Structures are given as structure tokens and as C-alpha cells.
C-alpha positions in Angstrom: -167.8 -56.2 143.5 -167.2 -56.7 139.9 -164.0 -55.1 139.0 -162.8 -54.0 135.7 -159.6 -54.8 133.8 -157.5 -51.7 134.7 -159.2 -52.3 138.1 -157.8 -55.9 138.8 -154.8 -55.3 137.6 -153.8 -52.3 139.8 -155.1 -54.3 142.8 -153.0 -57.3 141.4 -149.8 -54.5 141.4 -150.7 -53.9 145.1 -151.3 -57.3 146.3 -148.0 -57.8 145.1 -146.6 -54.8 146.9 -148.2 -56.0 150.1 -146.3 -59.7 149.9 -143.2 -57.6 150.5 -142.4 -56.3 154.0 -141.5 -52.4 153.7 -141.6 -51.5 157.5 -140.0 -48.0 157.7 -136.3 -48.0 157.8 -136.3 -51.3 156.5 -137.2 -51.0 153.0 -134.5 -53.4 151.3 -137.0 -55.7 149.8 -139.3 -53.0 148.3 -136.5 -51.4 147.1 -135.0 -54.7 145.4 -138.8 -55.4 144.1 -139.2 -52.0 142.7 -136.0 -52.2 141.0 -136.4 -55.6 139.1 -139.9 -54.4 137.9 -137.9 -51.6 136.2 -135.9 -54.2 135.1 -138.3 -56.4 133.9 -139.7 -53.4 131.9 -136.7 -51.8 130.4 -137.1 -48.8 132.2 -133.5 -47.0 133.3 -133.3 -46.3 137.2 -130.9 -44.7 139.4 -130.6 -44.1 143.5 -129.1 -42.1 145.7 -126.9 -43.1 148.8 -129.9 -42.9 151.1 -132.1 -45.4 149.1 -134.1 -43.2 146.9 -135.3 -44.6 143.5 -136.0 -43.1 140.4 -137.2 -45.1 137.6 -137.3 -43.2 134.2 -140.1 -44.2 132.0 -140.2 -43.0 128.3 -143.7 -41.1 126.9 -146.2 -43.0 124.9 -146.1 -42.8 121.3 -147.0 -39.4 120.2 -145.9 -37.6 123.7 -142.5 -37.6 123.2 -142.3 -34.0 122.9 -144.2 -33.4 126.2 -142.8 -32.2 129.3 -141.2 -34.7 132.1 -144.1 -35.2 134.9 -143.0 -36.9 138.2 -144.9 -39.1 140.1 -143.7 -39.8 143.5 -144.7 -42.0 146.3 -143.1 -43.3 149.5 -141.8 -47.1 149.8 -142.2 -47.5 153.5 -145.5 -48.3 155.7 -146.7 -47.4 159.6 -146.7 -51.0 161.2 -149.3 -51.6 163.4 -151.4 -54.5 164.9 -154.0 -55.5 167.2 -152.5 -56.6 170.7 -153.8 -60.5 169.6 -152.1 -60.9 165.9 -148.6 -62.6 165.8 -148.1 -60.6 162.6 -144.3 -59.9 161.7 -143.9 -57.2 159.7 -139.9 -57.7 159.0 -141.4 -61.2 157.1 -145.2 -62.2 156.8 -146.9 -60.9 153.7 -149.7 -58.4 154.8 -152.9 -60.3 154.4 -155.9 -58.7 152.5 -159.1 -58.8 152.8 -162.4 -57.6 150.2 -165.3 -56.4 152.2 -167.8 -55.2 149.8 -166.4 -52.1 148.2 -163.5 -51.9 150.4 -159.9 -53.7 151.9 -158.8 -53.9 154.7 -155.9 -56.2 156.4 -156.0 -58.9 158.8 -155.5 -57.3 162.2 -152.7 -54.8 161.1 -152.3 -51.7 159.0 -153.0 -52.6 155.4 -150.2 -49.9 154.1 -152.4 -48.6 151.2 -150.6 -45.6 152.3 -148.8 -45.3 150.3 -148.2 -48.8 148.3 -151.6 -48.1 146.5 -149.8 -44.9 145.0 -147.0 -47.1 144.3 -149.5 -49.5 142.1 -151.2 -46.6 140.4 -147.9 -45.4 139.6 -146.7 -48.6 137.9 -149.8 -49.7 136.4 -149.4 -46.4 134.4 -145.9 -46.9 133.6 -146.6 -50.5 132.2 -150.2 -49.7 130.6 -149.4 -50.4 127.0 -152.4 -48.3 125.9 -152.7 -45.2 128.0 -151.5 -42.0 126.6 -148.7 -40.3 128.9 -145.9 -38.0 128.8 -142.1 -38.9 130.2 -142.7 -40.3 133.5 -140.2 -40.2 136.5 -141.3 -42.7 139.0 -139.8 -41.2 142.8 -140.0 -43.6 145.3 -138.5 -42.4 148.7 -137.5 -44.1 152.0 -138.2 -43.7 155.3 -141.3 -41.2 155.1 -143.3 -42.1 158.0 -140.8 -42.1 160.5 -139.5 -38.6 159.7 -139.2 -38.3 155.8 -135.6 -39.4 155.7 -135.2 -40.0 151.8 -137.2 -36.6 151.0 -134.5 -34.6 153.3 -131.8 -36.2 151.6 -132.9 -35.4 148.1 -130.2 -33.7 145.9 -131.4 -31.0 143.2 -130.7 -32.6 140.1 -132.1 -36.0 140.9 -135.2 -35.8 138.5 -135.7 -33.6 135.7 -139.2 -32.9 136.1 -140.5 -29.2 137.0 -144.7 -30.8 137.8 -145.5 -33.2 140.5 -148.1 -35.5 141.3 -147.6 -37.0 145.0 -149.8 -39.9 145.1 -150.1 -40.1 148.9 -153.3 -38.2 149.5 -156.2 -40.0 151.2 -159.6 -38.5 149.7 -160.4 -39.0 146.1 -161.7 -35.9 144.3 -159.4 -33.7 146.7 -156.7 -31.9 145.7 -154.1 -31.1 148.3 -152.3 -28.2 147.8 -150.0 -27.9 151.1 -149.3 -29.1 154.7 -148.0 -28.6 157.8 -144.6 -29.0 158.9 -143.1 -31.0 162.0 -140.9 -31.8 164.2 -140.1 -34.3 166.8 -138.9 -33.8 170.0 -137.4 -36.8 172.5 -137.3 -36.4 176.1 -135.2 -38.7 179.0 -136.2 -38.8 182.2 -133.3 -40.7 184.6 -134.9 -42.9 186.4 -133.8 -44.1 190.0 -134.9 -47.4 191.6 -134.9 -49.3 195.2 -136.8 -52.1 196.3 -140.6 -52.2 196.6 -141.4 -51.7 200.2 -142.7 -54.6 202.0 -146.3 -55.9 201.9 -146.7 -54.8 198.2 -148.1 -56.9 195.2 -147.0 -56.0 191.8 -149.9 -55.2 189.3 -150.2 -54.3 185.3 -152.4 -51.7 184.4 -153.3 -51.6 180.6 -155.3 -48.5 178.3 -156.1 -50.2 175.5 -158.7 -50.6 172.7 -158.4 -47.5 171.0 -159.4 -46.2 167.6 -155.9 -44.4 167.1 -155.0 -43.1 163.8 -153.1 -40.9 161.8 -151.8 -38.2 164.2 -152.0 -35.4 161.6 -155.1 -36.9 159.8 -156.8 -37.7 162.6 -155.7 -35.6 165.6 -159.0 -33.2 165.0 -161.2 -35.8 165.9 -160.8 -35.8 170.1 -159.8 -39.5 169.8 -158.3 -41.0 173.1 -154.5 -41.3 173.5 -153.5 -44.3 175.8 -150.7 -43.0 177.3 -152.8 -39.7 178.2 -155.5 -41.7 179.7 -152.9 -44.0 181.4 -151.2 -40.7 183.0 -154.7 -39.8 184.1 -155.9 -43.0 185.7 -152.2 -42.9 187.7 -152.3 -39.3 188.8 -155.7 -40.0 190.5 -154.9 -43.2 192.4 -152.1 -41.0 193.7 -154.7 -39.7 195.8 -156.1 -43.0 197.0 -152.9 -44.8 197.9 -148.9 -44.8 197.9 -147.6 -47.2 195.0 -144.4 -47.8 193.0 -143.6 -48.0 189.2 -141.7 -50.5 187.8 -142.1 -49.2 184.0 -143.9 -47.7 180.9 -144.4 -48.6 177.5 -146.9 -47.0 175.3 -147.2 -46.1 171.6 -145.7 -47.2 168.4 -145.0 -44.7 166.0 -144.2 -40.7 166.0 -147.2 -40.3 163.6 -149.6 -42.8 165.1 -151.8 -41.7 168.3 -151.5 -44.1 170.7 -153.8 -46.9 170.8 -152.4 -49.2 173.6 -150.1 -48.1 176.7 -149.2 -50.2 180.1 -147.6 -49.6 183.4 -146.4 -52.3 186.0 -146.6 -50.6 189.6 -146.5 -51.9 193.5 -149.2 -51.3 195.2 -150.0 -52.3 199.4 -151.7 -55.8 200.3 -154.3 -54.4 202.1 -155.5 -51.8 199.4 -156.0 -54.4 196.7 -159.7 -54.6 196.8 -160.2 -50.9 196.8 -157.7 -50.9 193.7 -159.7 -53.0 191.5 -162.8 -51.1 192.3 -160.6 -47.8 191.3 -159.6 -49.5 187.7 -163.2 -50.6 187.4 -164.6 -47.0 188.0 -161.7 -45.3 185.9 -162.7 -47.8 183.1 -166.4 -47.0 183.3 -165.4 -43.0 183.3 -163.0 -43.0 180.5 -165.6 -44.9 178.3 -168.2 -42.6 178.8 -166.1 -40.1 178.3 -165.2 -41.5 174.6 -168.3 -43.2 174.0 -168.5 -41.8 170.2 -164.5 -41.9 169.4 -163.4 -44.9 171.2 -166.2 -47.0 171.9 -163.6 -50.6 172.4 -161.6 -48.4 175.4 -160.5 -50.0 178.3 -158.9 -49.9 181.6 -157.6 -52.8 183.0 -155.7 -54.3 185.8 -154.2 -57.8 186.4 -151.2 -59.5 189.1 -148.5 -59.5 187.3 -146.3 -62.6 188.0 -143.5 -62.2 185.4 -140.9 -59.9 187.4 -137.6 -61.5 188.3 -137.2 -59.1 191.3 -138.5 -56.2 193.3 -137.2 -53.1 192.0 -139.2 -50.0 191.3 -138.7 -46.3 191.0 -138.7 -44.5 193.9 -141.2 -42.5 195.2 -139.8 -39.3 193.8 -139.4 -40.4 190.2 -142.8 -42.4 190.2 -144.8 -38.8 191.1 -142.2 -37.2 188.6 -142.7 -39.3 185.9 -146.1 -39.4 186.1 -146.3 -35.5 186.5 -144.4 -35.4 183.1 -146.7 -37.5 181.3 -149.8 -35.8 182.6 -148.3 -32.3 181.7 -147.2 -33.0 178.1 -149.3 -31.3 176.0 -151.3 -33.8 173.4 -154.3 -32.9 170.8 -155.0 -29.5 169.0 -153.5 -26.2 170.2 -154.8 -24.0 168.0 -156.8 -23.8 164.5 -156.2 -21.6 161.3 -158.1 -18.3 161.7 -157.9 -18.3 157.4 -159.5 -21.4 157.3 -161.3 -22.4 160.5 -162.1 -25.9 159.3 -158.0 -26.7 159.2 -155.7 -27.4 162.3 -152.9 -25.1 162.8 -151.0 -26.5 165.5 -150.9 -29.7 167.3 -149.3 -32.2 169.2 -149.0 -36.2 169.5 -147.9 -37.5 172.6 -146.8 -40.8 170.8 -144.5 -43.3 172.3 -143.0 -44.3 175.9 -140.7 -46.8 176.9 -138.6 -47.6 180.3 -134.6 -47.9 178.7 -131.0 -47.7 179.8 -132.3 -46.0 182.9 -134.5 -43.7 181.7 -137.7 -42.7 181.0 -137.9 -42.3 177.3 -140.9 -40.1 175.5 -141.1 -39.1 172.0 -143.7 -36.3 170.8 -144.4 -35.2 167.7 -145.5 -31.4 166.6 -147.0 -30.0 163.9 -147.9 -27.0 162.6 -148.4 -24.9 159.3 -147.0 -21.7 160.9 -142.9 -22.1 161.5 -142.9 -19.8 164.2 -146.4 -21.7 166.0 -144.4 -24.8 165.4 -141.4 -23.4 167.2 -143.0 -22.3 170.2 -144.9 -25.7 170.8 -141.9 -27.1 170.3 -140.6 -24.9 173.1 -143.1 -25.7 175.4 -142.7 -29.4 175.7 -139.0 -29.0 175.8 -140.1 -26.4 179.0 -142.4 -29.5 180.5 -139.7 -31.4 180.5 -136.9 -29.5 181.7 -139.3 -28.5 184.3 -139.9 -32.5 185.8 -135.9 -32.5 185.9 -135.7 -34.1 182.1 -133.6 -33.8 179.4 -135.4 -32.8 175.8 -133.7 -32.5 172.4 -136.0 -31.9 169.2 -134.7 -32.7 165.9 -134.8 -30.4 162.5 -137.6 -31.3 161.6 -139.8 -30.3 158.3 -140.5 -27.4 156.4 -144.6 -26.7 155.3 -145.4 -26.8 152.2 -147.4 -23.3 151.3 -150.2 -23.5 149.1 -149.8 -21.9 145.6 -153.9 -21.1 144.5 -152.5 -19.6 141.3 -150.1 -22.3 140.2 -151.0 -23.0 136.0 -150.3 -27.3 136.6 -153.0 -26.8 139.7 -155.4 -25.0 137.3 -154.6 -27.4 134.4 -155.7 -30.2 136.5 -158.7 -28.5 138.2 -160.2 -28.2 134.5 -159.1 -31.6 133.7 -161.1 -33.1 136.6 -164.1 -30.8 136.2 -164.5 -32.3 132.4 -164.1 -35.3 133.4 -166.5 -35.8 136.3 -168.4 -32.8 135.6 -167.8 -30.9 138.9 -164.9 -29.0 140.9 -162.1 -30.9 142.6 -162.0 -29.7 146.8 -158.8 -27.7 146.7 -157.3 -28.2 150.9 -154.2 -27.8 152.7 -154.0 -30.6 155.2 -152.7 -30.4 158.7 -150.6 -34.1 158.2 -147.3 -33.7 156.6 -146.2 -34.3 153.0 -142.6 -34.8 151.5 -143.7 -31.9 149.2 -142.6 -29.5 151.6 -139.2 -30.9 151.2 -139.3 -30.7 148.1 -140.8 -27.7 147.1 -137.9 -26.1 149.8 -134.8 -28.2 147.7 -136.4 -27.5 144.0 -138.3 -24.7 144.9 -139.4 -24.2 141.2 -141.5 -27.0 141.5 -145.2 -27.0 140.7 -146.9 -29.6 142.9 -150.5 -31.4 143.6 -151.4 -34.3 145.9 -153.9 -36.8 145.3 -155.1 -40.2 145.9 -158.3 -42.7 146.3 -159.9 -42.7 149.6 -158.4 -44.4 152.6 -159.7 -44.2 156.1 -158.0 -44.8 159.8 -154.3 -44.8 158.2 -151.7 -45.8 160.7 -154.0 -48.1 162.4 -155.3 -51.7 162.1 -158.9 -50.0 161.3 -156.9 -48.3 157.8 -159.3 -49.4 154.6 -159.0 -48.7 150.9 -162.2 -47.6 149.2 -161.8 -49.9 145.7 -163.9 -48.3 143.1 -161.9 -44.9 144.3 -159.2 -46.4 142.7 -160.4 -46.5 139.4 -161.7 -43.1 139.7 -157.9 -41.8 140.2 -156.6 -44.0 137.5 -159.5 -42.5 134.5 -158.4 -38.7 135.9 -154.9 -39.0 135.8 -154.6 -41.4 132.1 -157.3 -38.9 130.9 -155.4 -35.5 132.3 -152.0 -37.0 131.2 -153.7 -37.3 127.3 -154.3 -33.3 127.9 -150.9 -32.6 129.5 
């Protein structure tokens, strides 16, 4: 597609950002890149103790007396890749692919969440032609793992009282509220013994699933690879006795698991029956999820990599399966005020065997604090009933919408004037840093917006390129009237 000069400029900045590794919790390289960018442009910048960066951009000529405006993004990205990808997120640049009006990555998540927001903020700050008020570009660390940067924000770090968060994913939509969230970590102690004689190790894999953002896509009824693996094992118990060696599945607390696997010992004599069962479960689950997860598979193969014959005892094998089957996943409740909005949900996010325990992470969300508390209690109760330990973090608060905000009304009026239609105003189930920022600076007025991004937090993530220029047009025109 043909690109305008300004769109090419924005995408060029995004391409530079995509060449810099920025996995959550490991943002040193992108922080250094942003600091150098500020220095090259003569912008003042400060950092706080956790690594958040604030770049101060003087107003364009004639706008010096305008009110300061904060543009806010996060530096990190969710690092997801297809199983066959050799990409190293700590060292390799993201390989970008243009597909007509869309941009995607080569076998990995794209990182447009939130890299394209950073690119837009920098393009506005650096453009010599665009009019804008004094700007404070606020870039946070570790948003995707737990909003660490926003949680550490101290009042007074920035001066602006109006903020645009550039972390939304639907052009033409203004987000003014979001769910709160909390993670629960579960540990089930494991006890091992030698697997019974005349048994053979097999690896069972569940994969090929669509995955996606656990806030944005949780209402899509997409398959969870961990849940389907647990279901496969639970039914297998009715057919034969087996012992589990290990589990592995999921990659991040806010990504719906696309792949999971386990190694089990099964009786030699039942291998043909076992293979038939796995084929039956593959066909059954592919049929159930044909619309949401057309590439889903359940498969098995002999495991030749084991160095000993140790496996969980029979009691632990059953406990682990029951725990994984019993933990909730998906939509728990919808809003009674806005029925199209998911109110409460849980993502059964990751499993692994480590230090003699089965470790599980669940990630809960709700726009109602008491409901968030309730679903967390339920998860902790299921864990305790299985003999596991459960601990939950402090979480982050919901962002309560203010439909009467003067800043929102000003933005809506500018959008309507430009595009001759009203923007969509929404509250979302995903988490945004605005909830924490609003709790720390309660007099802030905030709106979240951004270009269209589909399937964030997965290798299917893609960015609608024309929507980037529409967001640019809105922002730069709005700033002239601000």
C-alpha cells in the first residue's frame, strides 16, 4: 500500500523500536534507546527507581501557555512465538512483514502492543510541523507482567492533569474504564517414585490453539491448551492407569495458553488403545472448537529423552489432574449494566514442574472489586482442597469510568468534527495502567485510544496500518484545539 510521508515516519520509528529487545522485566535496551532519542532531540528526561521514563517536550511555537498533556505507553511487550520459531526475544529483532494493509511478525508476537503507541508519541514530539501543547511522554516498565511501573509511580513524577493512554487497540474507540486484576500462584507438592514395570513414557501435547489476550479475547470461548490437556488426562484415567512425570504449558499470565504438554508412563500392553484414545480426543476437541481454534491438535509420541524412570505417585497423579480440571477458566460473569461487557473472568495461564512442586498461575479480572475478591477466593479454595498452597498478589484496581469528564467531551467533539461521526465510548475487560495512575493521582482526567491491533499477545498479532495514520490525524488536530 502507498504510505504518506508522516505514516512512513511513524512506521520507521516503530521499525527501530522492533529492532530493540523489550521483554517484560528486561527493558534495559529499550530504556537506553528512549534516553538516547530524547538526548538527540534535546528533550529533558528523568527516570524513577523502577525504570519508568518521563520525556519532557516543550510546546510548539504559539502553544507555550497551553495546559501540559501526558502521553502514556508501556515499553515492554508480550513475547509469544510459534513452537517451531527459533526467535530469541532477548537478542533478535522482531521481523516485520507487510501484508497489504496489515503488518505482522514472522512467527512471533508483533509488539504493536504497545510499540506503536511509543512510535506515535515520539513522532508527534519530533515532528517540526505539528502544533501541540507542552507534552510529557510517560513510558512505564513491566506492564504486561503486572503493571510494575505504574504501581511504583509517585505523585509528582509528571505535572500534567490530563492524560492520553496510547495502549488501546481499536481505532475510533475511546476507552474510559477497565477491569482490575490479580494473580494467584499455586504450588502442589509432588512425590516421586519409580514408574511401574512394563510401562513406557509418552509425551502428550495440546497445541495449535488461537490463544490471545486474556482480557480482550476471553469472551471468545477460545480453547485453553492447559484445560484441554487436563480434560484429556481425566478421561484417560477411566481407561488405564498411568503416572505423570511433568507438565509444561502457557507463557504469560495475560495470554490464553496455546500449547501445553505432559509426559506420562503407560502400560506396554495398552499402547494401541492409548493411541486410539488420543486420536479420538483430537477429533472430538477439534470438532468442539472448529470455529475458534481450527488448528487445534492433541497428539502423542514416545518420549526417549528421559534419564530415569521416576514419576509422580498414583495419589499425586490424580491430585494434579483434579486440580487442573477444577480450576476455573473463562468468563465468570457479565456486567448487568453493560451486558456486552465481561465483568469477571479467570485465565488459567501457566503450569510447570519446578523444585518438587506443580506450579500454576491463574490471572483474574473484574470491574467490580468485590467480585474480583470472590473469584480469587474460589481459586484459592480449589487449591487448598487439592492439598496445594495458594498465594495471591495485591493486584491492581479497576479504572472507574467518568462519562462526564470535560476532557472526554473535548476529545469527542474534536473526533466528531474531524470524522463526522461519534467515537465509540467503551469500558473494557482488559487491564490498563490508567486504573493505577488514577488511584495515585485521583484528579487525573484520562482517555485511552490507539490504532487497530488484532490478536495481541499471540503470534497472530497484526496491526492495521491505515488506522495508525487516522490516530495521528486525530491527535494532531485535537492538540491544535487543546
